[in-house]
C-alpha positions in Angstrom: 13.1 7.3 -12.4 14.8 4.6 -14.3 18.2 6.2 -13.7 17.5 6.3 -10.0 16.8 2.6 -9.9 19.8 1.9 -12.1 22.0 3.8 -9.6 20.4 2.0 -6.7 21.0 -1.4 -8.5 24.6 -0.4 -8.9 24.9 0.5 -5.2 23.2 -2.7 -4.0 25.3 -4.9 -6.3 24.6 -8.5 -6.7 23.9 -8.2 -10.4 20.3 -7.0 -9.9 18.6 -5.2 -12.8 16.9 -1.8 -12.1 13.5 -3.6 -12.9 14.2 -6.2 -10.1 15.0 -3.4 -7.6 11.7 -1.6 -8.6 9.8 -4.9 -8.3 11.2 -5.3 -4.8 9.8 -1.9 -3.8 6.4 -2.9 -5.1 6.5 -6.2 -3.3 7.4 -4.5 0.0 4.6 -1.9 -0.5 2.0 -4.6 -1.3 3.0 -6.7 1.7 2.8 -3.6 4.0 -0.7 -2.9 2.7 -1.8 -6.5 3.1 -0.3 -6.7 6.6 -2.2 -3.6 7.6 -5.5 -5.2 6.5 -4.6 -8.4 8.2 -3.8 -6.6 11.5 -7.2 -5.0 11.6 -9.4 -7.7 10.1 -7.9 -10.9 11.2 -7.4 -9.6 14.7 -11.1 -9.0 14.9 -11.8 -12.5 13.7 -12.8 -11.8 10.1 -11.8 -14.2 7.3 -10.7 -11.7 4.6 -10.8 -14.4 1.9 -14.6 -14.2 2.0 -14.7 -10.5 1.2 -14.0 -8.2 -1.8 -11.2 -5.7 -1.5 -12.5 -2.2 -2.2 -9.8 0.0 -3.6 -9.7 3.8 -3.7 -7.3 6.5 -4.6 -5.6 7.5 -7.8 -3.1 4.6 -7.6 -5.4 2.1 -5.8 -6.0 0.1 -8.9 -2.3 -0.4 -9.5 -1.9 -2.4 -6.3 -5.3 -3.8 -5.6 -5.0 -7.1 -7.4 -1.6 -7.8 -5.9 -2.9 -6.9 -2.4 -5.9 -9.1 -2.9 -3.7 -12.0 -4.1 -1.6 -11.6 -1.0 -4.6 -11.8 1.2 -6.2 -14.7 -0.7 -9.1 -12.6 -1.8 -10.9 -13.4 -5.1 -12.6 -10.1 -5.8 -11.6 -6.5 -6.1 -14.1 -3.6 -6.4 -12.8 -0.5 -8.3 -15.2 2.4 -8.6 -14.7 4.3 -11.9 -14.4 7.5 -9.9 -12.2 6.1 -7.1 -9.5 8.7 -7.6 -12.0 11.5 -7.6 -13.8 10.1 -4.6 -10.6 9.8 -2.6 -9.6 13.4 -3.4 -13.1 14.6 -2.5 -12.9 12.8 0.9 -9.5 14.3 1.5 -11.0 17.7 0.8 -13.7 17.2 3.4 -11.2 16.0 6.1 -10.1 18.2 8.9 -6.7 19.7 8.5 -4.5 18.7 11.5 -1.0 17.7 12.3 0.2 15.2 14.8 3.7 15.4 16.1 5.1 12.8 18.4 6.8 14.0 21.6 9.1 12.2 23.8 8.5 12.7 27.5 11.3 12.3 30.0 10.6 11.2 33.5 12.7 12.7 36.2 
């Protein structure tokens, strides 16, 4: 993975280190997660700063604090079995696929 970021840093130029490129990806991911929460919660009139962020999934804990900071939240809840619970929930979910189609009007 380090080699891939080193190659990307070379392609981008500007004297960026591979670590800076990787950090940029993390920043974008965190902002996308925070914006998704804002879009749902803030649009409904909720003040997210008054709530705790409940994270789940195997990698949830890696981003939860950064997402909470971005949202102005002070608390993060991480269940000790969050990765297992996420996998269990996915196992219970219906298997389906959605494929967008483009319709042409004549």
